[in-house]
N, C-alpha and C positions, 0 to 999 in steps of 0.2 A: 909635685907631680900633678899634672892636669888630666882631667878625664874628658875625653871627647864626648860631645853630645851625640847620642844615637840619631841616625838619620831616619826620619819617619815621613810617610806620605799617605794621602788618601788614594785609594785605588779600588776600582770596581772589579770584583771577582765574579767570573761566570762559573757557577757551581753545577757540575754534571752528576754528582753522586756523593753519598754520605755513608760512611761505614764506621763501625766501632774499631778503635785502635786495638791491635792484637795484644798489646802489653799493658796499656794504661786504660783503666776503666773510666777515667774522667776525661778522656780525650776522643774527639771525633777525627777521622781522616777524611778530608774533603778532596774529591777529584775536581780541581778547579783550574782556571786559566786567567792570568792577568793580561793586561794590554801589552806588556813587554815580554811575554813568554810566547814561544812559537808552538808549544805543545801543552797538553793538559798535565799538570803536576799534582803531587800530593801535598796538601796544606794541612797542618795540624791546628786544631781548634779546641780550646778548653771548654768543656760543657758548662752551660749556665742555666740548666734546668730544662732545656728543650729536649723533647723525645726523639727528634729527628730534624735534619736540615733539608728542606725541600730544594729541588733544583731551581735555579733562577739567578738573578743578578743582585749582588749585595755590595753596598758601599762599606769599605773596611779601612781601618787605620793599620798600616803594616810598617814593620821596622826592618831596616837592612841589617844583615848579619855579615858573616865571613864571605870573602870573595873566593869563589871556587874556580872560575874561568881565568886562569893566569896566562894562558897562551895568547899572544897578540897584545896589541895596545888598546886602550879604551877603558872607560869607567861607566859602561852602560849598566842599567839596572839588572839586565838578565844575567850578568856575570856574578851576581851576589845571591846568597841565600836570604830569604825573607820570612818573617813570622807575623802572624796576625796578632795585633795588640787589642783592637776593638773590632768586633764583628757586627755587621748589620747596623751601622750607625743611622742609616736611612734606607729603609727597605725600598729599593727601586722598583722591583717587579717580581715578586713571587707569584705572579698572576699566570693564568693559562697562556696568555699571549707571550709572556716572557719565557715560559717553559718551552714553547715551540721555537722561539728564537734561539734559545740555548741549544736545543736539539739540532737545529739547522747549522749552528756554528761548531758543533762537536766534530772533531776530526775522526776520520774512519780509522779504526784500529783493528788489527787482526784478531780473530777469536783466540781464546786461551787454549783450546784444544783443536786439533785438526778435524775438519768435517769428513766423516766417513760416508762415501757414496755407495749405494748398493752395487754389488758386483754385476758386471755386464752379463756374465754367464747365467744369472738368475732370470733374465728376461725369457718369456715363453718363446719368443721368436729367435732366440740365439741358437745357432746350429748345434752346439754341444748339448743344450737343454733339450732341443727337439730330438736329437739322437738318443738321449737317455730315456725320454718318454717313449719313443718308438721301441727301444729295446725292452723296456719293462713291459709294454703292452704285448709285444710278441712273445715274451717269456710266459706271460699269463695265458696267451693263446695256446702255447704248447701244453700247458697243464690242463687246459680245458679239453683239448683234443685227446690227450692221453686218458683222461677220465672217461671221455666218450668212447674211446676204443675199448676200454675195460668194460664199460656197460654193455657194449655190443657183444663182446665175447661172452659175458655172463648170460645175456639173453639167448645167444645161439646155443649155449651148452646147458641151459637151465634143466632140460629133461635128460641129460646124459646119465646113463646107468653106472658108468665106471669113471672114477677120477682120472684126470690126465696128469702125467708127470709134470713137475714144475717147469723144466726146460721147454716142454711143448706149449704150456700155457703162456710163458713169456714170448715164445716165438710167434704164436698166433696173435697176441696183443700187439706185438711189434709190427707185424704185417698189416693189421687193421689200422694202427696208428699212422704208418707211412702212407697207406692208401688215402687216409683222410687228409694228411698233410700235403699230398700231391695235388689236392684241389687248390688252385692258386688263390681263389677268393677267400680261402679259409686260413691262410697263413700271412695275411697282410696286416698293416698297422691298424686298420679299421676294426679288427676283431673277428671272432668266429661268427659266421652268419647262421641263419636258421637252416634247419635240415633240408628245407625245400629250395634253398637258393641255388641259382644256376651258376656254374663255374666253367670258364674256358681259359685256355692258355697252357703254357708249359709248366711242369712241376718245378718246385724249388727245393733245394737241399735243406736239411735240418740237423743241427747238432744233437738234439735230444734223441734222435733215432740211433745215434752211434754210442749212447751211454752203455755202461757195463750192465745195467739192469736189463736192457732189451737186446743184448748181443745174442747171437745164435749160439 
Protein backbone atom coordinates (compact mmCIF):
# COMPACT_ATOMS: atom_id res chain seq x y z
CA UNK A 1 0.00 0.00 0.00
CA UNK A 2 1.44 3.30 -1.07
CA UNK A 3 0.99 6.52 0.84
CA UNK A 4 0.42 9.64 -1.18
CA UNK A 5 2.74 12.50 -0.47
CA UNK A 6 0.72 15.40 0.96
CA UNK A 7 0.56 18.44 -1.25
CA UNK A 8 2.21 21.46 0.33
CA UNK A 9 2.84 24.96 -0.93
CA UNK A 10 4.08 28.29 0.24
CA UNK A 11 1.34 30.87 0.51
CA UNK A 12 1.10 34.40 1.82
CA UNK A 13 -1.76 34.78 4.30
CA UNK A 14 -3.31 38.16 4.97
CA UNK A 15 -4.19 38.08 8.68
CA UNK A 16 -6.99 40.36 9.85
CA UNK A 17 -7.53 39.10 13.39
CA UNK A 18 -6.34 36.66 16.04
CA UNK A 19 -8.42 35.03 18.80
CA UNK A 20 -8.10 32.23 21.29
CA UNK A 21 -9.66 28.96 20.12
CA UNK A 22 -12.80 28.36 22.21
CA UNK A 23 -11.91 24.70 22.91
CA UNK A 24 -8.15 24.30 22.54
CA UNK A 25 -5.93 26.43 24.76
CA UNK A 26 -2.85 25.79 22.59
CA UNK A 27 -4.45 27.01 19.36
CA UNK A 28 -5.04 30.41 17.77
CA UNK A 29 -7.90 31.11 15.36
CA UNK A 30 -6.70 33.47 12.67
CA UNK A 31 -9.10 35.45 10.49
CA UNK A 32 -7.07 35.26 7.28
CA UNK A 33 -7.32 35.09 3.53
CA UNK A 34 -5.10 33.41 0.98
CA UNK A 35 -4.69 34.31 -2.68
CA UNK A 36 -7.06 31.51 -3.78
CA UNK A 37 -9.86 32.37 -1.34
CA UNK A 38 -12.58 34.88 -2.15
CA UNK A 39 -13.47 35.49 1.51
CA UNK A 40 -11.80 35.72 4.89
CA UNK A 41 -11.74 32.30 6.56
CA UNK A 42 -10.73 30.86 9.92
CA UNK A 43 -7.29 29.25 9.97
CA UNK A 44 -6.05 27.26 12.95
CA UNK A 45 -2.52 27.84 14.20
CA UNK A 46 -0.68 25.96 16.96
CA UNK A 47 0.85 28.37 19.46
CA UNK A 48 4.63 28.55 19.53
CA UNK A 49 5.09 30.98 22.38
CA UNK A 50 3.71 34.17 20.89
CA UNK A 51 1.25 36.13 23.03
CA UNK A 52 -0.66 37.34 19.99
CA UNK A 53 -0.46 37.40 16.20
CA UNK A 54 -0.53 40.91 14.79
CA UNK A 55 -2.46 41.77 11.64
CA UNK A 56 -0.31 41.68 8.53
CA UNK A 57 1.05 39.48 5.72
CA UNK A 58 2.82 36.23 6.61
CA UNK A 59 4.55 33.71 4.42
CA UNK A 60 3.39 30.24 5.45
CA UNK A 61 3.78 26.63 4.44
CA UNK A 62 0.32 25.12 4.09
CA UNK A 63 -0.84 21.59 3.39
CA UNK A 64 -3.87 20.49 1.41
CA UNK A 65 -6.51 18.38 3.13
CA UNK A 66 -9.87 16.94 2.15
CA UNK A 67 -11.81 18.24 -0.83
CA UNK A 68 -15.03 19.89 0.26
CA UNK A 69 -16.31 21.43 -3.00
CA UNK A 70 -17.41 18.40 -4.98
CA UNK A 71 -20.00 20.09 -7.16
CA UNK A 72 -18.67 20.81 -10.63
CA UNK A 73 -15.38 19.88 -12.21
CA UNK A 74 -11.95 21.19 -11.35
CA UNK A 75 -9.08 20.72 -8.97
CA UNK A 76 -8.64 24.31 -7.84
CA UNK A 77 -7.04 25.06 -4.50
CA UNK A 78 -10.16 26.74 -3.12
CA UNK A 79 -12.01 23.43 -3.34
CA UNK A 80 -9.85 21.95 -0.56
CA UNK A 81 -9.34 22.43 3.15
CA UNK A 82 -5.87 23.65 4.07
CA UNK A 83 -3.87 23.75 7.30
CA UNK A 84 -0.83 25.73 8.37
CA UNK A 85 2.33 23.63 8.69
CA UNK A 86 4.80 26.46 9.24
CA UNK A 87 3.81 29.99 10.06
CA UNK A 88 5.75 33.16 9.37
CA UNK A 89 8.66 31.53 7.58
CA UNK A 90 9.63 35.00 6.44
CA UNK A 91 7.80 37.88 7.98
CA UNK A 92 6.86 39.97 4.98
CA UNK A 93 5.29 42.94 6.66
CA UNK A 94 3.97 43.14 10.18
CA UNK A 95 4.71 46.84 9.68
CA UNK A 96 2.34 49.77 9.93
CA UNK A 97 2.20 50.03 6.14
CA UNK A 98 1.26 46.36 5.82
CA UNK A 99 -1.45 46.76 8.47
CA UNK A 100 -3.03 49.56 6.48
CA UNK A 101 -2.84 47.46 3.31
CA UNK A 102 -4.50 44.58 5.10
CA UNK A 103 -7.27 46.88 6.35
CA UNK A 104 -7.86 48.21 2.82
CA UNK A 105 -8.12 44.66 1.47
CA UNK A 106 -10.47 43.50 4.23
CA UNK A 107 -13.96 42.75 2.87
CA UNK A 108 -16.91 44.61 4.28
CA UNK A 109 -18.89 42.30 6.55
CA UNK A 110 -22.23 42.99 8.26
CA UNK A 111 -22.13 43.68 12.01
CA UNK A 112 -22.89 40.84 14.43
CA UNK A 113 -25.86 42.69 15.89
CA UNK A 114 -28.32 45.04 14.19
CA UNK A 115 -27.73 48.74 14.61
CA UNK A 116 -30.51 50.29 16.66
CA UNK A 117 -31.34 53.79 15.51
CA UNK A 118 -33.00 56.30 17.85
CA UNK A 119 -36.75 56.44 17.40
CA UNK A 120 -37.97 59.23 15.16
CA UNK A 121 -40.62 60.14 17.76
CA UNK A 122 -37.89 61.13 20.22
CA UNK A 123 -36.91 64.15 18.11
CA UNK A 124 -38.02 67.43 19.65
CA UNK A 125 -39.45 68.57 16.31
CA UNK A 126 -41.54 65.42 15.82
CA UNK A 127 -45.31 66.21 15.91
CA UNK A 128 -46.04 63.54 18.51
CA UNK A 129 -43.23 64.74 20.79
CA UNK A 130 -44.33 68.35 20.33
CA UNK A 131 -47.96 67.50 21.14
CA UNK A 132 -46.89 65.63 24.25
CA UNK A 133 -44.81 68.59 25.46
CA UNK A 134 -47.67 71.01 24.83
CA UNK A 135 -50.18 68.81 26.68
CA UNK A 136 -47.89 68.42 29.67
CA UNK A 137 -47.26 72.16 29.80
CA UNK A 138 -50.94 72.97 29.54
CA UNK A 139 -51.74 70.51 32.33
CA UNK A 140 -49.16 72.30 34.47
CA UNK A 141 -50.85 75.60 33.62
CA UNK A 142 -54.20 74.23 34.81
CA UNK A 143 -52.67 73.34 38.16
CA UNK A 144 -51.10 76.78 38.48
CA UNK A 145 -54.41 78.53 37.66
CA UNK A 146 -56.31 76.33 40.13
CA UNK A 147 -53.84 77.17 42.89
CA UNK A 148 -54.12 80.85 41.98
CA UNK A 149 -57.93 80.68 42.10
CA UNK A 150 -57.72 79.06 45.54
CA UNK A 151 -55.35 81.77 46.80
CA UNK A 152 -57.70 84.47 45.49
CA UNK A 153 -60.68 82.89 47.29
CA UNK A 154 -58.70 82.67 50.53
CA UNK A 155 -57.63 86.31 50.25
CA UNK A 156 -61.20 87.46 49.56
CA UNK A 157 -62.62 85.58 52.55
CA UNK A 158 -59.71 86.03 54.96
CA UNK A 159 -61.77 88.24 57.30
CA UNK A 160 -65.02 86.26 57.01
CA UNK A 161 -66.69 85.78 60.42
CA UNK A 162 -68.66 82.68 59.49
CA UNK A 163 -67.38 79.56 57.66
CA UNK A 164 -68.89 78.82 54.27
CA UNK A 165 -70.34 75.40 53.41
CA UNK A 166 -68.01 73.24 51.38
CA UNK A 167 -70.23 73.27 48.23
CA UNK A 168 -70.17 77.09 48.28
CA UNK A 169 -66.38 77.11 48.66
CA UNK A 170 -65.91 74.80 45.69
CA UNK A 171 -68.38 76.78 43.62
CA UNK A 172 -66.60 80.09 44.24
CA UNK A 173 -63.17 78.57 43.51
CA UNK A 174 -64.56 77.07 40.30
CA UNK A 175 -65.98 80.41 39.18
CA UNK A 176 -62.65 82.14 39.85
CA UNK A 177 -60.73 79.38 38.09
CA UNK A 178 -62.91 79.55 34.97
CA UNK A 179 -62.60 83.31 34.96
CA UNK A 180 -58.83 83.06 34.95
CA UNK A 181 -58.86 80.29 32.34
CA UNK A 182 -60.99 82.42 30.00
CA UNK A 183 -58.07 84.80 29.62
CA UNK A 184 -56.55 83.44 26.34
CA UNK A 185 -52.94 84.34 27.12
CA UNK A 186 -53.17 82.34 30.36
CA UNK A 187 -54.05 78.96 28.90
CA UNK A 188 -51.57 78.69 26.04
CA UNK A 189 -48.50 76.50 25.56
CA UNK A 190 -46.19 79.35 26.65
CA UNK A 191 -47.37 79.11 30.26
CA UNK A 192 -49.20 81.24 32.80
CA UNK A 193 -48.21 84.92 32.40
CA UNK A 194 -47.64 87.49 35.11
CA UNK A 195 -50.69 88.96 36.78
CA UNK A 196 -50.14 92.26 34.94
CA UNK A 197 -50.11 90.68 31.44
CA UNK A 198 -52.65 91.99 28.92
CA UNK A 199 -54.96 89.40 27.37
CA UNK A 200 -57.28 89.67 24.37
CA UNK A 201 -59.29 87.19 22.36
CA UNK A 202 -62.05 84.61 22.81
CA UNK A 203 -62.09 82.24 25.83
CA UNK A 204 -61.11 78.58 25.44
CA UNK A 205 -62.79 75.55 27.01
CA UNK A 206 -61.01 73.54 29.73
CA UNK A 207 -61.55 69.97 30.91
CA UNK A 208 -60.43 70.72 34.47
CA UNK A 209 -63.39 72.99 35.01
CA UNK A 210 -65.69 70.01 34.46
CA UNK A 211 -64.01 67.79 37.09
CA UNK A 212 -66.10 66.32 39.88
CA UNK A 213 -64.21 68.37 42.48
CA UNK A 214 -65.39 71.65 40.99
CA UNK A 215 -68.93 70.69 39.94
CA UNK A 216 -71.75 72.78 41.17
